[in-house]
C-alpha positions in Angstrom: 14.2 -6.9 -12.6 11.0 -4.9 -13.0 11.1 -1.6 -14.9 10.0 1.5 -12.9 6.4 2.6 -13.5 5.8 6.1 -14.9 4.6 8.7 -12.4 3.7 12.3 -13.0 5.3 14.7 -10.5 3.3 17.7 -9.5 5.3 20.4 -7.8 2.6 22.5 -6.3 4.6 25.1 -4.4 2.7 26.6 -1.4 -1.0 25.6 -1.7 -3.9 25.7 0.7 -4.7 22.3 2.2 -8.2 21.9 0.8 -7.1 22.7 -2.7 -4.4 20.1 -2.6 -6.9 17.6 -1.1 -9.3 18.2 -4.0 -6.5 17.5 -6.5 -5.6 14.3 -4.7 -9.2 13.2 -4.8 -9.5 13.9 -8.5 -6.3 12.1 -9.4 -7.3 9.1 -7.2 -10.8 9.0 -8.9 -9.2 9.0 -12.3 -6.9 6.0 -11.4 -9.8 4.1 -9.9 -12.0 4.7 -12.9 -9.3 3.5 -15.2 -8.9 0.3 -13.2 -12.6 -0.3 -13.4 -12.9 0.3 -17.1 -13.6 -2.5 -19.5 -10.9 -3.2 -20.5 -8.9 -1.7 -17.6 -6.5 1.1 -18.5 -3.1 1.7 -16.7 -2.8 5.5 -16.2 0.5 6.9 -14.9 0.7 7.2 -11.1 1.0 10.7 -9.6 3.1 12.2 -6.8 2.3 15.6 -5.4 4.9 17.6 -3.4 3.6 20.7 -1.6 4.1 23.2 1.2 0.9 24.2 3.1 0.0 27.4 4.9 -0.6 26.6 8.6 -3.3 23.9 9.0 -4.2 21.2 11.5 -5.7 18.1 10.1 -7.6 15.3 12.0 -7.8 11.8 10.6 -11.1 9.9 10.5 -10.1 7.8 13.6 -8.7 10.7 15.5 -9.8 12.5 18.6 -10.8 16.1 18.3 -9.8 16.6 21.9 -6.2 16.4 20.7 -6.6 19.9 19.2 -5.8 22.1 22.2 -6.6 25.5 20.7 -10.0 27.0 20.0 -11.2 28.0 16.6 -10.9 31.6 17.7 -7.3 31.1 18.7 -6.6 29.4 15.3 -8.1 32.4 13.5 -5.8 34.8 15.4 -2.8 32.6 14.4 -3.8 32.5 10.8 -4.3 28.7 10.9 -7.2 26.4 9.9 -8.6 23.1 11.1 -9.7 20.4 8.6 -11.1 17.0 9.4 -9.9 14.6 6.6 -10.5 11.1 5.4 -7.0 9.6 6.0 -6.0 7.3 8.8 -4.2 8.5 11.9 -5.0 11.3 14.4 -4.1 15.0 14.4 -1.1 16.7 12.9 0.2 20.0 11.7 1.2 21.1 8.2 2.9 24.4 7.5 5.8 26.4 6.1 9.1 24.6 6.1 7.5 21.1 5.9 7.9 18.9 2.9 4.5 17.2 2.3 4.3 14.4 -0.3 1.0 12.8 -1.5 1.6 9.7 -3.6 -1.4 8.8 -5.7 -0.4 5.2 -6.6 -2.0 2.0 -7.9 -0.4 -0.4 -5.5 -1.5 -3.4 -7.6 1.1 -2.4 -10.1 4.1 -1.6 -7.8 6.9 -3.6 -6.3 9.8 -2.9 -3.9 13.4 -3.2 -5.2 13.5 -6.6 -3.5 10.5 -7.7 -5.6 7.8 -7.6 -2.9 4.4 -6.5 -4.0 3.1 -3.3 -2.6 -0.5 -4.7 -2.5 -0.1 -4.4 1.2 -0.7 -1.1 3.1 1.7 -2.1 5.9 4.5 -2.7 3.4 3.7 0.5 1.6 4.0 2.5 4.8 7.3 0.8 5.6 8.6 1.9 2.2 7.5 5.5 2.8 9.3 5.3 6.1 12.4 3.9 4.5 12.6 6.7 1.9 12.4 9.3 4.7 15.0 7.4 6.8 17.4 7.4 3.8 16.7 11.1 3.2 17.5 12.0 6.8 20.8 10.1 6.6 21.9 12.4 3.8 21.7 15.2 6.4 23.7 13.0 8.9 20.6 12.4 11.0 20.0 8.9 12.2 16.3 8.2 12.0 14.3 5.0 12.5 11.0 3.4 13.1 9.3 2.9 16.4 7.4 -0.4 16.8 3.7 0.2 16.7 3.9 3.9 15.7 3.8 4.8 12.1 6.2 7.5 11.0 9.8 8.3 11.3 11.6 9.1 14.6 14.9 10.5 15.8 16.5 9.6 19.1 16.2 8.4 21.8 17.4 11.5 23.7 19.1 11.5 27.1 15.8 10.7 28.7 15.2 7.8 26.4 12.5 9.5 24.3 12.2 9.5 20.5 11.1 12.6 18.6 9.0 12.4 15.5 10.4 14.0 12.4 7.9 12.7 9.9 4.2 12.0 10.2 2.2 9.7 7.9 -1.4 8.9 7.1 -3.0 7.4 4.1 -6.3 6.4 2.5 -6.7 3.7 -0.1 -9.6 3.0 -2.5 -9.4 -0.1 -4.7 -5.7 -0.1 -3.8 -5.1 3.4 -5.1 -3.6 5.6 -2.4 -3.9 9.2 -1.4 -2.6 11.4 1.4 1.0 10.5 2.5 3.8 12.0 4.6 4.9 15.3 6.1 8.6 15.7 6.9 9.6 18.6 9.1 12.6 20.4 7.6 12.6 24.0 8.9 9.2 23.9 10.5 8.4 26.2 13.4 7.9 23.4 16.0 5.9 25.8 18.2 2.8 25.0 16.1 2.8 21.5 17.6 2.3 22.9 21.1 -1.4 23.4 20.2 -2.0 19.7 19.6 -1.2 16.3 20.9 0.7 15.3 17.8 -0.7 12.1 16.2 -2.5 11.5 19.5 0.8 10.6 21.2 1.3 12.5 24.4 4.6 11.0 25.7 6.8 11.9 22.7 7.9 15.2 21.1 8.5 16.4 17.6 11.6 17.6 15.8 12.9 18.8 12.4 15.9 18.1 10.2 17.1 21.7 10.8 17.1 21.1 14.5 18.9 17.7 14.3 21.4 18.3 11.6 24.5 20.5 11.4 24.1 20.8 7.6 21.8 23.4 6.1 18.4 22.0 5.2 16.1 23.7 2.8 12.7 22.7 1.5 13.8 22.2 -2.1 17.0 20.3 -1.3 15.2 17.9 1.0 12.2 17.5 -1.3 14.5 16.6 -4.2 16.4 13.9 -2.3 13.2 12.5 -0.8 11.6 12.2 -4.2 14.7 10.2 -5.4 14.4 7.8 -2.5 10.6 7.4 -2.9 11.1 6.6 -6.6 13.7 4.0 -5.7 11.7 2.3 -2.9 8.3 2.4 -4.7 9.5 1.5 -8.2 8.6 4.9 -9.8 10.1 6.8 -12.7 9.1 10.4 -11.9 8.7 13.1 -14.6 7.5 16.6 -14.1 3.9 17.5 -15.1 
């Protein structure tokens, strides 16, 4: 059995999106530089957990037409719009949403079953699994939907699933950045101004909406971090 890899946990509180993005880029650059050194150095991985002020982000393969509000409307709402370098389409980040950015060297990580994480599809499935297990602790049955990255609840009476967690990542020399956003007590009205993840035939939801148990940012974040550590083979310690 492989020992967990050390990872530094950065609890950032509420931080503007661009500031957290810059920190991700710096940490990713440091891990990549260490891999390319002669001889290579194995720096600790990093995991950022953060809550953002209202912001809409658009992935590099996304369609700007999926933002349904004008810049002037966003200004009035106190929200911003940021095109970013992750995969995926458009999503919302804001208060009540647990956002986790793992900065990981996948060349060094394995699942509990011994599978290498040198595989972006496997990595995304493990992120999903951590979220699914977290939702289960709030007695919410969540699952994957074939062909659609993220975590979903449902189907409802009409047969439709609702997305509770969005995901999008970027990888350089097998070092990741960006990550996942789990709606806990998020005001879901913010999603009315976009076509979430470019999917127009499914809705969004939150743990608070789906669970009869109280759900708070800190409680959900703590359990999610435990499951991420288990699924990704990480030993997390606070910065």
